[in-house]
Wavefront OBJ file of the C-alpha trace (Angstrom):
o trace
v 112.318 150.154 103.289
v 110.723 146.961 104.583
v 111.701 143.689 103.043
v 109.208 142.476 100.421
v 108.330 138.905 99.696
v 109.683 137.412 96.475
v 107.155 137.222 93.673
v 105.705 133.733 93.153
v 106.684 131.972 90.048
v 103.968 132.637 87.520
v 102.638 129.561 85.704
v 102.436 129.853 81.988
v 98.941 130.208 80.645
v 97.526 127.219 78.804
v 98.734 127.184 75.205
v 96.439 128.939 72.720
v 94.912 127.307 69.672
v 97.173 125.715 67.090
v 97.354 128.169 64.283
v 99.185 125.774 61.959
v 102.853 125.456 60.950
v 103.004 128.769 59.057
v 102.377 130.736 62.221
v 104.327 128.528 64.684
v 107.115 131.088 65.000
v 104.530 133.820 65.799
v 102.823 131.726 68.377
v 106.171 131.239 70.123
v 106.933 135.002 70.078
v 109.154 135.019 66.996
v 108.672 136.321 63.482
v 107.815 134.808 60.129
v 108.348 135.852 56.591
v 105.546 138.294 55.684
v 102.532 136.440 54.289
v 99.349 137.642 52.607
v 96.942 135.155 54.140
v 95.244 135.285 57.593
v 97.135 132.930 59.941
v 94.598 132.398 62.704
v 90.972 133.005 63.718
v 87.755 132.267 61.874
v 89.110 133.422 58.483
v 92.349 131.559 58.481
v 93.767 130.949 55.028
v 92.052 133.742 53.186
v 93.773 136.938 51.987
v 94.305 139.599 54.600
v 92.082 142.720 54.584
v 94.042 145.491 52.885
v 91.577 148.382 52.946
v 89.097 149.765 55.442
v 86.289 149.229 52.930
v 86.863 145.483 53.016
v 86.758 145.150 56.773
v 83.534 143.781 58.362
v 81.763 146.230 60.671
v 82.581 144.443 63.940
v 86.199 144.203 62.957
v 86.219 147.839 61.925
v 85.022 148.912 65.379
v 87.617 146.772 67.089
v 90.544 148.069 64.969
v 89.492 151.673 65.732
v 89.194 150.910 69.449
v 92.619 149.226 69.548
v 94.319 152.023 67.560
v 92.815 154.791 69.727
v 94.282 153.164 72.846
v 97.594 152.570 71.038
v 97.907 156.177 69.914
v 96.782 157.508 73.354
v 99.578 155.622 75.101
v 102.193 156.926 72.670
v 101.192 160.582 73.033
v 100.826 160.222 76.778
v 104.305 158.767 77.065
v 105.748 161.842 75.354
v 104.167 164.030 78.007
v 105.666 161.893 80.789
v 109.222 161.843 79.307
v 109.401 165.458 78.207
v 110.533 167.033 81.545
v 113.480 164.587 81.723
v 115.000 165.626 78.405
v 116.916 168.249 80.342
v 117.170 166.426 83.682
v 118.631 163.043 82.813
v 121.830 162.476 84.822
v 124.332 161.956 81.998
v 124.638 162.948 78.400
v 123.999 159.491 77.013
v 120.759 159.270 79.016
v 119.610 162.609 77.608
v 120.206 161.428 74.097
v 118.249 158.214 74.635
v 115.433 160.234 76.255
v 115.301 162.312 73.068
v 115.248 159.170 70.979
v 112.393 157.684 73.025
v 110.296 160.843 72.665
v 110.880 160.781 68.882
v 109.992 157.093 68.702
v 106.790 157.576 70.670
v 105.734 160.467 68.424
v 106.390 158.312 65.324
v 104.434 155.369 66.807
v 101.540 157.638 67.612
v 101.600 158.952 64.056
v 101.574 155.360 62.770
v 98.504 154.472 64.834
v 96.798 157.608 63.592
v 97.576 156.803 59.979
v 95.695 153.532 60.491
v 92.779 155.459 62.031
v 92.783 157.646 58.946
v 91.991 154.602 56.905
v 88.548 154.745 58.488
v 87.675 158.156 57.127
v 85.818 160.859 59.054
v 85.272 158.614 62.102
v 88.961 157.882 62.374
v 89.845 161.596 61.957
v 87.432 162.568 64.760
v 89.298 160.243 67.117
v 92.634 161.723 66.027
v 91.389 165.243 66.771
v 90.276 164.092 70.247
v 93.630 162.421 70.893
v 95.609 165.535 70.081
v 93.676 167.561 72.633
v 94.361 165.236 75.607
v 96.544 166.428 78.382
v 98.284 164.785 81.307
v 95.848 162.956 83.575
v 93.224 162.476 80.793
v 94.444 159.237 79.278
v 92.801 155.835 79.209
v 95.267 153.775 81.118
v 96.384 154.456 84.705
v 100.099 153.961 83.892
v 100.000 156.938 81.474
v 98.450 159.355 83.972
v 101.325 159.023 86.449
v 104.187 161.530 86.512
v 107.814 160.670 86.508
v 108.722 162.260 89.871
v 112.292 160.739 90.025
v 114.766 159.311 87.581
v 113.935 155.843 88.921
v 110.403 156.325 87.515
v 111.879 156.759 84.034
v 113.861 153.547 84.348
v 111.021 151.498 85.806
v 108.462 152.823 83.282
v 110.586 151.949 80.310
v 111.568 148.623 81.750
v 108.109 147.496 82.824
v 105.424 149.496 81.006
v 107.154 149.781 77.646
v 107.778 146.003 77.804
v 103.956 145.499 78.045
v 103.699 147.759 74.945
v 106.039 145.401 73.134
v 103.796 142.449 74.004
v 100.830 144.416 72.648
v 102.635 145.131 69.402
v 103.896 141.554 69.022
v 100.295 140.401 69.363
v 99.540 142.334 66.166
v 102.421 140.711 64.160
v 101.089 139.362 60.837
v 97.501 140.123 61.896
v 94.558 140.022 59.546
v 94.602 143.758 58.726
v 97.520 144.206 56.348
v 98.378 147.877 57.027
v 98.566 147.152 60.762
v 100.673 144.006 60.290
v 103.173 145.836 58.133
v 103.662 148.622 60.720
v 104.847 146.234 63.382
v 108.460 145.339 62.466
v 109.853 148.934 62.716
v 107.821 149.784 65.799
v 109.084 146.664 67.587
v 112.692 147.398 66.563
v 112.444 150.940 68.008
v 110.813 149.753 71.233
v 113.756 147.474 71.965
v 115.880 150.510 72.771
v 113.373 151.580 75.417
v 113.406 148.257 77.210
v 117.200 147.975 77.313
v 117.480 151.555 78.555
v 115.025 151.047 81.375
v 116.729 147.910 82.580
v 120.123 149.672 82.351
v 118.906 152.626 84.461
v 117.596 150.338 87.243
v 120.679 148.133 87.147
v 123.029 151.157 87.417
v 121.014 152.566 90.291
v 121.061 149.208 92.106
v 124.789 148.646 91.546
v 126.363 152.109 91.614
v 123.864 154.140 93.624
v 124.890 157.794 94.079
v 127.961 157.225 91.823
v 125.407 157.102 89.050
v 122.164 158.611 90.318
v 119.773 157.775 93.183
v 119.898 154.685 95.271
v 119.069 150.964 95.179
v 116.182 151.628 97.529
v 114.731 154.156 95.087
v 114.994 151.622 92.256
v 113.137 149.047 94.425
v 110.457 151.574 95.242
v 109.957 152.365 91.580
v 109.496 148.719 90.810
v 106.714 148.534 93.406
v 105.139 151.620 91.839
v 105.215 150.557 88.171
v 105.045 146.738 88.136
v 101.362 146.586 89.233
v 100.374 149.199 86.611
v 102.247 147.220 83.953
v 100.311 144.041 84.826
v 97.056 146.002 84.770
v 97.827 147.135 81.173
v 97.186 143.594 79.820
v 93.501 144.036 80.755
v 91.036 141.737 82.357
v 91.956 138.048 82.441
v 88.698 136.843 80.882
v 88.149 139.712 78.455
v 85.623 139.030 75.714
v 87.293 141.727 73.639
v 90.610 139.857 73.592
v 88.815 136.681 72.461
v 87.080 138.585 69.708
v 90.411 139.995 68.581
v 91.849 136.468 68.255
v 88.735 135.215 66.424
v 89.076 138.150 63.974
v 92.790 137.410 63.478
v 93.874 140.799 64.954
v 95.653 139.572 68.082
v 97.188 136.186 68.807
v 97.077 135.943 72.609
v 94.466 136.370 75.245
v 95.212 138.935 77.903
v 96.193 136.271 80.441
v 98.363 134.435 77.980
v 100.328 137.586 77.209
v 100.598 138.461 80.880
v 101.998 135.022 81.706
v 104.621 135.317 78.957
v 105.591 138.768 80.360
v 105.963 137.454 83.871
v 108.208 134.648 82.703
v 110.464 137.134 80.896
v 110.635 139.908 83.516
v 111.316 137.924 86.676
v 114.910 136.837 85.863
v 115.733 140.347 84.580
v 114.764 141.977 87.887
v 116.368 139.296 90.046
v 119.574 139.717 87.977
v 119.679 143.382 89.091
v 119.605 142.257 92.727
v 116.048 143.664 93.046
v 112.715 142.006 93.792
v 109.269 141.889 92.244
v 106.239 142.293 94.557
v 103.593 139.552 94.424
v 101.551 139.673 91.258
v 98.438 140.742 93.109
v 100.107 143.628 94.826
v 98.255 146.966 94.396
v 96.474 145.734 91.327
v 93.455 147.609 89.846
v 92.674 145.289 86.881
v 92.695 141.508 87.446
l 1 2 3 4 5 6 7 8 9 10 11 12 13 14 15 16 17 18 19 20 21 22 23 24 25 26 27 28 29 30 31 32 33 34 35 36 37 38 39 40 41 42 43 44 45 46 47 48 49 50 51 52 53 54 55 56 57 58 59 60 61 62 63 64 65 66 67 68 69 70 71 72 73 74 75 76 77 78 79 80 81 82 83 84 85 86 87 88 89 90 91 92 93 94 95 96 97 98 99 100 101 102 103 104 105 106 107 108 109 110 111 112 113 114 115 116 117 118 119 120 121 122 123 124 125 126 127 128 129 130 131 132 133 134 135 136 137 138 139 140 141 142 143 144 145 146 147 148 149 150 151 152 153 154 155 156 157 158 159 160 161 162 163 164 165 166 167 168 169 170 171 172 173 174 175 176 177 178 179 180 181 182 183 184 185 186 187 188 189 190 191 192 193 194 195 196 197 198 199 200 201 202 203 204 205 206 207 208 209 210 211 212 213 214 215 216 217 218 219 220 221 222 223 224 225 226 227 228 229 230 231 232 233 234 235 236 237 238 239 240 241 242 243 244 245 246 247 248 249 250 251 252 253 254 255 256 257 258 259 260 261 262 263 264 265 266 267 268 269 270 271 272 273 274 275 276 277 278 279 280 281 282 283 284 285
């Protein structure tokens, strides 16, 4: 494999708006004690929306859109992982694969429960989601097969990590049922990230003594890293700005992507592997 240039250091995005001391921990990527008031956006300080009937129409449409995408990624991931339940190289890997599939199924159920809040419209989306097959999903990363074990490692290390950023963006959001679903989902996702990094690290260090080769691990990074960056969406997305204004998400797409890059670079370099440039093979900028 030809030598690839090291990824440029990604600058942090400009800090977002100051949401006040109550949400400082959230803004920095931490957690806060559960609160009942909205912490950011145009309705800061008022009580969170607790039922679908309370939610303004524009916010209703956006919650449904976000949850359809969330559920779609969870169900798609099950389809991608399923073949490796019986092919993972060691017993512990097979156990974790089974855990991941179970987690993704529960996360998809959680997103669908929120869709059910919105009555017949939400149920129609659920019915459509359950009919989708491989290759029919919304995001490119979830229409790609896991051809090799290195794909499983890179996907869980890179793509699942984007999923964590998406979930963290919902922490203590303005729709109460969604905010309360986040802590358990985030806790379960942490297993996926650690597993993916472990797979790539073992491939890079031990090679055939474990499974595959360092070169395969590097190729998988080149395959999945661009799709992971695409998952954050367009840099100047009006939808992400509306989500912040409504108190649903707390970062713009580019702010979240910059945080991700700052986190992932030292992890990959610590494996003795390299990231491609951030514009390599990108479909969504």
